[in-house]
C-alpha positions in Angstrom: -191.3 58.1 -204.3 -192.6 60.6 -201.7 -191.2 60.3 -198.2 -194.6 60.7 -196.6 -196.0 57.5 -198.2 -195.9 54.7 -195.6 -193.8 51.7 -196.5 -194.2 48.2 -195.1 -191.4 46.9 -192.9 -191.2 43.1 -192.2 -190.9 42.1 -188.5 -190.2 38.6 -187.2 -190.7 37.8 -183.6 -189.3 34.4 -182.5 -188.8 32.6 -179.2 -189.3 29.4 -177.3 -191.8 31.0 -174.9 -195.0 31.3 -176.8 -196.6 33.7 -174.2 -193.6 36.0 -174.4 -193.7 36.2 -178.2 -197.4 36.9 -178.2 -196.9 39.5 -175.5 -194.2 41.2 -177.7 -196.7 41.3 -180.6 -199.4 42.7 -178.3 -197.0 45.5 -177.1 -196.3 46.4 -180.7 -200.0 46.4 -181.6 -200.7 48.7 -178.6 -197.8 51.0 -179.5 -198.5 51.3 -183.2 -202.2 50.5 -183.5 -203.5 50.1 -187.1 -200.0 50.5 -188.5 -198.9 47.1 -187.1 -200.4 43.8 -188.4 -199.6 40.2 -187.7 -199.4 38.3 -191.0 -198.6 34.8 -189.9 -197.9 32.6 -186.9 -196.0 29.3 -187.0 -194.7 26.8 -184.5 -191.5 25.0 -185.0 -191.4 21.2 -184.6 -190.9 20.0 -181.1 -187.6 18.4 -182.3 -186.4 22.0 -183.1 -187.5 23.4 -179.8 -191.2 24.1 -180.6 -190.7 27.9 -180.6 -193.3 30.3 -181.9 -192.5 32.7 -184.8 -194.8 35.6 -185.6 -194.3 37.5 -188.9 -195.8 41.0 -189.0 -195.7 44.2 -190.9 -195.3 47.7 -189.7 -196.2 50.7 -191.9 -193.7 53.5 -191.4 -192.8 56.7 -193.2 -190.1 59.3 -192.9 -192.5 61.6 -190.9 -193.0 58.8 -188.3 -189.2 58.7 -187.9 -189.0 62.4 -187.4 -191.9 62.4 -185.0 -190.1 59.7 -182.9 -186.9 61.7 -182.9 -188.7 64.8 -181.7 -190.5 62.8 -179.0 -187.2 61.3 -177.8 -185.6 64.8 -177.7 -188.5 66.2 -175.7 -188.2 63.2 -173.3 -184.5 64.1 -172.8 -185.3 67.8 -172.4 -188.0 67.2 -169.7 -185.9 64.6 -167.9 -183.2 67.3 -167.3 -180.5 65.3 -169.1 -178.6 66.7 -172.0 -177.0 63.4 -173.0 -179.8 61.0 -172.1 -177.5 59.4 -169.5 -178.7 59.2 -166.0 -176.5 61.1 -163.6 -175.5 59.4 -160.3 
């Protein structure tokens, strides 16, 4: 299989605070756009805490990973840090 063909990765967001779980899903949607999609939402029974679970899929490819690594390296370069650690 070619490395540039996007593959779906399953993501599960879960927590007792429904607003926080929805906010996390919205952050991912903002960051990844059309490559991120919510597939299902479910609420646990109140006896189990009533938490919200969001199941989603993110399309990724090897090229995306390389792009992310290059972006992270450039961030470190422009921050003036060789190791990525903040100097005191």
